[in-house]
C-alpha positions as CSV (number, residue, x, y, z in Angstrom):
1,M,-5.0,31.4,-3.7
2,R,-4.0,27.9,-4.4
3,Y,-3.1,25.6,-1.5
4,A,-0.9,22.6,-1.0
5,R,0.0,22.1,-4.8
6,W,3.2,20.6,-4.0
7,F,2.9,17.3,-5.9
8,T,5.9,17.2,-8.1
9,A,6.3,15.0,-11.2
10,A,7.5,11.5,-10.2
11,V,10.9,10.1,-11.2
12,V,9.9,6.8,-12.9
13,L,12.4,4.2,-12.6
14,C,12.0,1.6,-15.3
15,S,14.4,-0.9,-14.1
16,G,16.2,-1.1,-10.7
17,P,19.8,-1.8,-10.2
18,A,21.1,-5.0,-8.8
19,I,20.6,-5.3,-4.9
20,A,23.6,-4.5,-3.2
21,Q,25.5,-7.9,-2.4
22,D,27.5,-6.9,0.7
23,F,24.5,-6.4,2.9
24,Q,21.7,-8.9,3.6
25,P,19.1,-8.1,6.1
26,R,18.7,-10.5,9.3
27,N,15.1,-10.8,10.6
28,P,14.0,-7.5,8.8
29,E,11.1,-5.5,10.3
30,C,8.9,-2.7,8.9
31,I,7.4,-0.4,11.7
32,A,4.0,1.1,11.1
33,P,4.0,4.2,13.2
34,A,0.2,3.9,14.0
35,A,-2.5,1.4,15.0
36,P,-3.8,-1.1,12.6
37,G,-6.1,-0.3,9.8
38,G,-4.7,2.9,8.6
39,G,-2.3,4.1,5.8
40,F,0.9,3.2,7.5
41,D,-0.4,-0.1,8.4
42,L,-1.3,-0.4,4.8
43,T,2.2,0.8,3.6
44,C,4.1,-1.7,5.6
45,R,2.1,-4.8,5.2
46,L,1.5,-4.4,1.3
47,T,5.0,-3.3,0.6
48,S,6.7,-6.1,2.9
49,Q,4.4,-8.8,1.3
50,K,5.4,-8.0,-2.1
51,L,9.0,-7.6,-1.4
52,N,8.9,-11.1,0.0
53,D,6.8,-12.6,-2.7
54,L,8.7,-11.2,-5.6
55,G,12.2,-12.4,-4.0
56,I,13.5,-9.0,-3.8
57,V,14.0,-9.3,-0.1
58,E,14.6,-13.0,1.2
59,P,13.9,-12.9,4.7
60,T,10.4,-12.4,5.8
61,I,9.7,-8.8,6.8
62,R,7.6,-8.5,9.9
63,T,5.2,-5.6,10.5
64,T,5.3,-3.9,14.1
65,N,2.6,-1.5,14.6
66,M,4.1,1.4,17.0
67,P,1.2,4.0,17.5
68,G,2.0,7.4,19.1
69,G,1.8,10.9,17.8
70,I,1.3,9.7,14.3
71,G,4.9,9.0,13.9
72,A,6.6,10.8,16.7
73,V,7.0,7.7,19.0
74,A,8.7,5.7,16.2
75,Y,10.8,8.6,15.2
76,N,12.2,9.2,18.7
77,M,12.7,5.2,19.3
78,I,14.8,4.9,16.2
79,Q,17.0,7.8,17.4
80,A,17.4,6.5,21.0
81,Q,17.5,2.5,20.4
82,R,18.2,1.8,16.6
83,R,20.3,4.5,15.1
84,N,22.5,2.0,13.3
85,D,20.2,-0.8,12.8
86,P,20.0,-1.7,9.0
87,N,17.2,-4.5,9.5
88,V,14.5,-1.9,10.1
89,I,12.5,0.4,7.8
90,V,9.8,2.8,9.0
91,A,6.6,3.8,7.1
92,V,6.3,7.7,6.4
93,S,3.7,9.7,4.6
94,T,2.9,13.4,3.9
95,G,1.7,13.6,7.5
96,S,4.9,13.0,9.1
97,W,6.5,16.0,7.3
98,V,3.4,18.1,8.4
99,N,4.3,17.0,12.0
100,L,8.0,17.4,11.7
101,A,7.5,20.9,10.2
102,Q,5.5,21.8,13.5
103,G,8.1,20.3,15.8
104,K,5.7,17.4,16.9
105,F,8.6,15.0,16.9
106,G,10.5,16.8,19.4
107,R,14.1,18.0,19.0
108,F,14.7,16.0,15.7
109,S,14.2,17.3,12.2
110,E,14.1,15.9,8.7
111,N,17.8,15.8,8.9
112,D,17.9,12.9,11.4
113,V,16.8,9.9,9.3
114,R,17.7,8.6,5.9
115,W,14.9,8.8,3.6
116,L,14.7,5.7,1.4
117,G,12.0,5.9,-1.2
118,A,8.2,6.2,-2.1
119,V,6.2,3.4,-3.1
120,G,3.0,5.0,-4.0
121,A,0.7,8.0,-3.6
122,D,-2.6,8.7,-2.2
123,Y,-5.1,11.5,-2.2
124,G,-7.1,13.0,0.6
125,V,-10.8,12.6,0.6
126,L,-13.7,14.1,2.8
127,A,-16.0,11.2,3.9
128,V,-19.3,10.9,5.8
129,R,-21.8,8.2,6.5
130,K,-24.2,7.0,4.0
131,D,-27.0,8.6,6.0
132,S,-25.3,11.9,6.5
133,R,-27.2,15.2,6.4
134,F,-24.2,16.4,4.2
135,K,-25.0,15.3,0.6
136,T,-22.4,17.5,-1.0
137,M,-19.3,19.5,-0.2
138,E,-21.5,22.6,-0.3
139,D,-23.7,21.5,2.4
140,F,-20.7,20.6,4.8
141,V,-19.4,24.2,4.1
142,A,-22.6,25.7,4.7
143,A,-22.8,24.2,8.1
144,L,-19.2,25.3,8.9
145,K,-20.2,28.7,7.9
146,E,-23.2,28.9,10.2
147,N,-21.5,27.4,13.0
148,V,-17.9,26.3,12.7
149,S,-17.9,24.0,15.8
150,S,-21.3,22.3,15.0
151,V,-19.6,19.8,12.9
152,A,-18.0,16.9,14.6
153,I,-14.8,16.2,12.6
154,G,-12.4,13.4,13.4
155,A,-9.3,11.7,11.9
156,G,-5.9,10.5,12.8
157,G,-3.6,13.0,14.4
158,T,-4.1,16.1,16.4
159,V,-4.8,19.6,15.4
160,G,-2.4,20.7,12.8
161,S,-1.9,17.3,11.3
162,Q,-2.5,16.7,7.7
163,D,-6.0,15.2,8.4
164,W,-6.9,18.6,10.2
165,M,-5.2,20.4,7.2
166,K,-7.6,19.1,4.7
167,P,-10.8,20.6,6.1
168,A,-8.8,23.6,7.6
169,L,-7.7,24.6,4.1
170,V,-11.5,24.3,3.0
171,A,-12.6,26.4,5.7
172,K,-10.0,28.9,5.1
173,A,-10.8,29.1,1.4
174,A,-14.7,29.6,2.4
175,G,-13.7,32.4,4.7
176,V,-14.1,30.4,8.0
177,D,-11.5,30.4,10.9
178,P,-10.4,26.8,10.9
179,K,-9.1,27.2,14.3
180,G,-12.7,27.0,15.5
181,M,-13.5,23.7,13.9
182,R,-14.5,20.9,16.4
183,Y,-11.9,18.1,15.7
184,L,-11.7,14.7,17.5
185,S,-8.2,13.0,17.4
186,Y,-7.8,9.5,16.9
187,E,-4.6,7.2,16.4
188,G,-4.7,6.3,13.0
189,G,-7.3,6.0,10.1
190,G,-8.7,2.8,11.3
191,E,-10.1,4.3,14.6
192,A,-11.3,7.3,13.0
193,L,-13.1,5.0,10.3
194,A,-14.7,3.3,13.4
195,A,-15.8,6.6,14.9
196,L,-17.7,7.7,11.7
197,L,-19.5,4.6,11.3
198,G,-20.4,4.6,14.9
199,G,-21.7,8.2,14.7
200,T,-19.2,9.8,17.0
201,I,-17.9,12.0,14.4
202,E,-19.8,13.4,11.1
203,A,-17.0,13.9,8.8
204,L,-13.7,12.1,8.3
205,P,-11.0,13.9,6.2
206,G,-9.4,10.6,5.3
207,D,-7.3,9.1,2.6
208,A,-8.6,7.4,-0.6
209,S,-7.0,4.0,-0.1
210,E,-8.3,3.9,3.4
211,M,-12.0,4.7,2.4
212,L,-12.0,2.5,-0.8
213,G,-13.4,-0.5,1.0
214,Q,-16.1,1.1,3.0
215,L,-17.0,3.4,-0.2
216,E,-17.3,0.2,-2.3
217,A,-19.6,-1.4,0.4
218,G,-21.8,1.5,0.2
219,E,-21.3,2.5,3.9
220,I,-19.9,5.8,3.4
221,R,-20.5,8.8,0.9
222,V,-17.2,10.8,-0.2
223,L,-18.1,14.3,-0.6
224,A,-15.0,15.4,-2.6
225,T,-11.4,14.1,-3.3
226,F,-8.5,16.4,-2.8
227,S,-6.9,15.6,-6.0
228,A,-6.1,17.8,-9.2
229,E,-8.5,15.6,-11.2
230,R,-11.2,13.0,-10.6
231,L,-9.8,9.6,-9.3
232,P,-10.6,6.5,-11.2
233,G,-12.5,3.4,-10.2
234,A,-15.1,3.7,-7.4
235,Y,-14.2,7.6,-7.2
236,A,-15.1,8.2,-10.8
237,D,-18.3,9.9,-9.8
238,V,-16.8,11.7,-6.7
239,P,-16.3,15.5,-7.6
240,T,-13.0,17.1,-6.6
241,A,-12.8,19.9,-4.1
242,K,-11.8,22.2,-6.9
243,E,-15.2,21.4,-8.6
244,A,-17.1,22.2,-5.7
245,G,-15.5,25.6,-5.6
246,Y,-12.5,25.0,-3.0
247,D,-9.1,25.0,-4.8
248,V,-7.6,22.6,-2.1
249,E,-5.4,19.4,-3.2
250,W,-3.6,17.1,-0.7
251,P,-1.6,14.3,-2.2
252,I,-0.4,11.9,0.4
253,V,3.1,10.5,-0.7
254,R,3.7,6.9,1.0
255,G,7.3,5.7,1.6
256,F,9.9,4.7,3.9
257,Y,12.9,5.9,5.9
258,A,15.7,4.1,7.6
259,P,17.8,4.9,10.8
260,P,20.3,7.7,10.5
261,G,23.4,5.7,11.2
262,I,23.3,3.0,8.9
263,K,26.2,2.5,6.2
264,D,26.0,3.4,2.6
265,A,25.9,-0.1,1.6
266,E,22.8,-1.0,3.7
267,Y,21.2,2.3,2.5
268,T,21.9,1.3,-1.1
269,Y,20.3,-2.2,-0.3
270,W,17.0,-0.9,0.7
271,T,16.7,1.9,-2.2
272,D,17.5,-0.6,-4.6
273,A,14.8,-2.9,-3.4
274,L,12.3,-0.1,-3.5
275,A,13.4,0.5,-7.1
276,K,13.2,-3.0,-8.0
277,L,9.7,-3.1,-6.5
278,N,8.4,0.0,-8.1
279,A,9.3,-1.2,-11.6
280,N,7.6,-4.8,-11.1
281,P,4.3,-5.2,-13.0
282,E,3.0,-7.5,-10.1
283,W,3.5,-4.6,-7.5
284,Q,2.0,-2.1,-9.8
285,K,-1.2,-4.2,-10.1
286,A,-1.3,-4.6,-6.4
287,R,-0.7,-1.0,-5.7
288,T,-3.5,0.1,-7.9
289,E,-5.9,-2.5,-6.3
290,Q,-5.2,-0.7,-2.9
291,G,-6.1,2.7,-4.5
292,L,-2.6,3.7,-4.4
293,F,-1.1,5.6,-7.5
294,E,2.5,5.6,-9.0
295,Y,5.2,7.8,-7.4
296,D,8.5,6.1,-7.8
297,L,10.8,8.5,-6.2
298,V,13.9,6.7,-4.6
299,G,17.4,7.4,-2.9
300,P,18.6,10.8,-3.0
301,E,15.9,12.3,-5.0
302,F,13.6,11.1,-2.2
303,D,15.6,12.4,0.4
304,A,15.7,15.8,-1.2
305,F,11.9,15.8,-2.0
306,A,11.3,14.9,1.9
307,K,13.4,17.9,3.2
308,K,11.7,20.4,0.6
309,R,8.3,19.1,1.5
310,T,9.0,19.7,5.4
311,Q,10.1,23.3,4.7
312,D,6.9,23.7,2.5
313,F,4.7,22.6,5.6
314,R,6.6,25.0,7.8
315,A,5.4,27.8,5.4
316,L,1.9,26.3,5.3
317,A,1.7,26.1,9.3
318,A,2.5,29.5,9.6
319,E,0.0,30.6,7.3
320,V,-2.9,29.2,9.0
321,G,-1.5,30.2,12.5
322,L,0.1,27.0,13.8
323,P,3.4,26.9,15.6
324,T,6.4,25.6,13.6
325,S,9.7,23.8,14.6
326,G,11.8,26.8,13.2
327,K,14.4,24.4,11.6
């Protein structure tokens, strides 16, 4: 059975409309809902820098890290304190929709924010230390088959998060019950990577962009990428999970949402800004250098996409025996 093949074709915006002139942000802020060093942090800092450098957004955008529940704390804070604040945007990824689908954001659903747009895509990978006993994905799966709890796996998020889902789907495809995996939870990719390098965990199901620097430095080995085809650059020699015999894909869309109570003109300001950014060659170059791939879905199309993905993840959660939000 084919798992998680939900990466739809991007809507490419070759040129963005003019930024709405009846709203200008004051002291704009990008919230990265995790500790520094992971994908949310990268999404906020890189996007904010380029929006400012390219003159798309004039006031300097500050980044605020708000860890907790891989997005849950930030999501609930927006609802309680900043529902109408047009000066804040919040980084989001596929993992956020996974958690929403399982009710991990409390009583709030995917219908409680305004989805702005995507600025790129990433792909899941399975990484180990350079001196790991696991040389291939086959070695990793063989260890799971022998004793599913013998391998210390760790990543950002708890059981049921997108990082848990990656090895869980591999285990399930190999006939192993994923609920028996030994999984250590960290607050973001940066902490998980430190645990891997320090030997606390043996395997890290992270993201390609997060692992790129350590891969290039030779500190880690990537056993497989969860992409349809091999990734370019430093990942060119890394096989896909499918090549290893496990038909598992995990694309990670990176983007932003805004508070639910902002006005249409304020929403348009930010969607237009993201459209202009995606169309700019300087951004495209910076995005590629960080290991991100094109995914230019903005405005109503992104809103529909976010809601559809959350529904898809409810079905997947039920399939692997996890609770869902039931919304």
